[in-house]
C-alpha positions as CSV (number, residue, x, y, z in Angstrom):
1,M,115.7,-40.5,-143.6
2,N,114.8,-38.5,-146.7
3,F,112.0,-35.9,-147.2
4,L,109.5,-38.4,-148.5
5,Q,109.9,-40.7,-145.5
6,F,109.6,-37.8,-143.1
7,S,106.4,-36.7,-144.8
8,F,105.0,-40.2,-144.8
9,Y,105.6,-40.6,-141.0
10,L,104.3,-37.0,-140.3
11,F,101.0,-37.4,-142.2
12,S,100.6,-40.9,-140.8
13,A,100.9,-39.7,-137.2
14,I,98.4,-36.9,-138.0
15,L,96.0,-39.4,-139.5
16,I,96.2,-41.8,-136.5
17,V,95.7,-38.9,-134.0
18,A,92.8,-37.4,-135.9
19,A,91.2,-40.9,-136.4
20,S,91.4,-41.5,-132.6
21,L,89.8,-38.1,-131.9
22,V,87.0,-38.9,-134.3
23,V,85.8,-41.8,-132.1
24,T,86.7,-40.3,-128.7
25,V,85.5,-36.6,-129.0
26,R,82.0,-36.0,-127.7
27,N,80.9,-33.2,-130.0
28,P,79.7,-34.6,-133.3
29,V,80.6,-31.4,-135.2
30,K,84.2,-31.6,-134.0
31,A,84.3,-35.4,-134.8
32,A,83.2,-34.5,-138.4
33,L,86.0,-31.9,-138.7
34,Y,88.6,-34.4,-137.4
35,L,87.3,-36.8,-140.1
36,V,88.0,-34.1,-142.7
37,L,91.6,-33.9,-141.3
38,V,91.8,-37.7,-141.7
39,F,90.9,-37.5,-145.3
40,F,93.4,-34.6,-145.9
41,S,96.2,-36.6,-144.3
42,A,95.4,-39.7,-146.3
43,A,95.4,-37.6,-149.5
44,C,98.8,-36.2,-148.6
45,I,100.1,-39.8,-148.0
46,W,98.9,-40.7,-151.5
47,L,100.7,-37.7,-152.9
48,T,103.9,-39.0,-151.4
49,L,103.3,-42.3,-153.1
50,E,102.8,-40.4,-156.4
51,A,99.1,-41.3,-156.6
52,E,97.9,-37.8,-157.4
53,F,94.6,-38.8,-159.0
54,L,93.5,-40.8,-155.9
55,A,94.5,-37.9,-153.7
56,I,92.5,-35.4,-155.7
57,V,89.5,-37.7,-155.9
58,L,89.6,-38.2,-152.1
59,V,89.6,-34.5,-151.5
60,L,87.0,-33.6,-154.0
61,V,84.6,-36.4,-153.4
62,Y,84.8,-37.1,-149.6
63,V,85.9,-33.7,-148.3
64,G,84.2,-31.6,-150.9
65,A,80.9,-33.4,-151.1
66,V,80.3,-36.2,-148.6
67,M,81.7,-34.6,-145.5
68,V,80.2,-31.2,-146.3
69,L,76.8,-32.8,-146.5
70,F,77.4,-34.9,-143.4
71,L,78.6,-31.8,-141.5
72,F,75.5,-29.9,-142.6
73,V,73.2,-32.7,-141.4
74,V,75.0,-32.9,-138.1
75,M,74.8,-29.2,-137.5
76,M,71.1,-29.1,-138.5
77,L,70.0,-32.0,-136.3
78,D,69.9,-31.6,-132.5
79,I,71.7,-34.8,-131.5
80,D,71.3,-35.8,-127.9
81,V,74.6,-37.4,-127.2
82,A,73.6,-38.4,-123.6
83,R,70.6,-40.4,-124.9
84,L,72.8,-42.1,-127.5
85,R,75.2,-43.2,-124.8
86,E,72.5,-44.8,-122.8
87,G,72.8,-48.6,-122.9
88,F,76.3,-48.4,-124.4
89,T,77.9,-50.7,-121.8
90,Q,75.7,-53.6,-122.8
91,Y,77.5,-53.7,-126.2
92,L,81.0,-53.3,-124.6
93,P,81.8,-57.1,-124.4
94,A,81.0,-57.7,-128.1
95,G,83.0,-54.6,-129.0
96,L,86.0,-55.8,-127.1
97,V,85.8,-59.2,-128.8
98,I,85.7,-57.6,-132.2
99,A,88.5,-55.3,-131.4
100,G,90.6,-58.2,-130.2
101,V,90.0,-60.1,-133.4
102,M,91.0,-57.1,-135.5
103,V,94.2,-56.6,-133.4
104,A,95.1,-60.3,-133.9
105,E,94.5,-60.1,-137.6
106,L,96.7,-57.0,-138.0
107,S,99.4,-58.6,-135.8
108,V,99.4,-61.7,-138.0
109,V,99.7,-59.6,-141.2
110,M,102.3,-57.2,-139.9
111,L,104.5,-59.8,-138.3
112,S,104.5,-62.1,-141.3
113,R,107.5,-62.2,-143.7
114,R,105.4,-61.0,-146.6
115,F,104.9,-57.6,-145.0
116,G,107.7,-55.1,-145.0
117,L,109.8,-52.9,-147.2
118,D,111.9,-55.9,-148.3
119,A,108.8,-57.8,-149.5
120,I,107.5,-54.9,-151.6
121,P,109.1,-54.7,-155.1
122,R,110.7,-51.4,-156.0
123,P,108.7,-49.3,-158.4
124,V,109.8,-49.3,-162.0
125,A,111.3,-46.0,-163.2
126,R,108.9,-44.4,-165.6
127,G,109.3,-41.6,-168.2
128,V,108.2,-38.0,-167.8
129,D,105.1,-38.5,-169.9
130,Y,103.9,-41.4,-167.6
131,S,100.4,-40.8,-166.2
132,N,99.1,-42.9,-163.3
133,T,95.6,-41.7,-164.1
134,R,95.8,-43.2,-167.6
135,E,97.2,-46.5,-166.2
136,L,94.4,-46.6,-163.5
137,G,91.8,-46.0,-166.2
138,L,93.2,-48.8,-168.4
139,V,93.2,-51.3,-165.5
140,L,89.7,-50.2,-164.4
141,Y,88.1,-50.4,-167.8
142,T,89.8,-53.6,-168.9
143,D,90.5,-56.0,-166.0
144,Y,87.7,-54.8,-163.7
145,V,85.1,-53.6,-166.3
146,Y,82.4,-55.9,-165.0
147,A,82.9,-54.9,-161.4
148,F,82.8,-51.3,-162.5
149,E,79.5,-51.8,-164.4
150,I,77.9,-53.6,-161.4
151,A,79.0,-50.8,-159.1
152,A,77.5,-48.2,-161.4
153,L,74.3,-50.2,-161.7
154,I,74.0,-50.4,-157.9
155,L,74.5,-46.7,-157.6
156,L,71.9,-46.1,-160.3
157,V,69.4,-48.2,-158.3
158,A,70.2,-46.3,-155.1
159,I,69.6,-43.0,-156.9
160,I,66.3,-44.1,-158.4
161,A,65.1,-45.4,-155.0
162,A,66.0,-42.1,-153.3
163,I,64.1,-40.2,-156.0
164,S,61.1,-42.5,-155.7
165,L,60.9,-41.9,-151.9
166,T,60.5,-38.2,-152.5
167,F,57.4,-38.8,-154.7
168,R,55.7,-41.1,-152.1
169,R,52.5,-39.5,-150.8
170,R,51.0,-40.3,-147.4
171,G,47.3,-40.7,-146.9
172,G,45.5,-37.8,-145.3
173,T,48.3,-35.3,-146.0
174,K,46.9,-31.8,-146.7
175,V,48.7,-29.9,-149.5
176,Q,48.1,-26.6,-151.2
177,V,47.2,-26.4,-154.9
178,I,48.0,-22.8,-156.0
179,A,46.1,-23.0,-159.2
180,E,42.8,-23.9,-157.5
181,Q,43.4,-21.2,-154.9
182,L,43.8,-18.6,-157.6
183,R,40.5,-19.7,-159.4
184,V,38.4,-19.4,-156.2
185,T,35.6,-16.8,-156.2
186,K,33.4,-15.5,-153.5
187,A,30.6,-17.8,-154.5
188,D,32.9,-20.8,-153.7
189,R,33.8,-19.4,-150.2
190,L,30.7,-17.5,-149.0
191,R,27.2,-18.9,-148.7
192,I,24.2,-16.8,-147.5
193,V,21.5,-18.8,-145.8
194,K,18.1,-17.3,-145.1
195,M,16.4,-18.7,-142.0
196,S,13.8,-17.5,-139.5
197,S,15.0,-16.2,-136.2
198,E,14.7,-18.4,-133.2
199,I,13.1,-17.3,-130.0
200,T,14.4,-18.7,-126.7
201,D,12.2,-19.4,-123.6
202,G,13.6,-16.3,-121.8
203,E,12.5,-14.1,-124.6
204,K,9.0,-15.6,-124.5
205,S,8.6,-15.0,-120.8
206,Q,9.5,-11.3,-121.3
């Protein structure tokens, strides 16, 4: 066993343990931190496979942006875990069925003859100036250019929808208009009414 194989098995074990803790730990903040550990372990596995670009993107996008935002929201919200766990047992049979189907599919794939180190072709030796980022870009923008454009269009629609939701105004909502408040004078706020005094029955009897 060489160093790359040892690193692969080490980070794979860390990834499996951390992923198990994500779904079993009760504290949502700790679950999010374990998910960050999962992403770091996956990035290290990609580094052992010489996919540096994918590893850097995983750390920057998921850990640096998505998980930071997710962790911020989880820490800001007061999540009642006990209330979320109510009625969980009624979904247990469906969950066991889905888990059984997934285990069966993984077993069929892993026990087949097409899965294994012998079935995977050995990578071709490349030169020093070889860049997997360049090769990934060529494949992405040539063979999968339509899928890339469709994904970009879907993300654009999602961004526009999120921005439009922020401009939605509800009826009856009271807001402050600073310009109108600064233009207010005492004549707009104060009104003096001249009226005759009223005499009650008790005052008349006196």
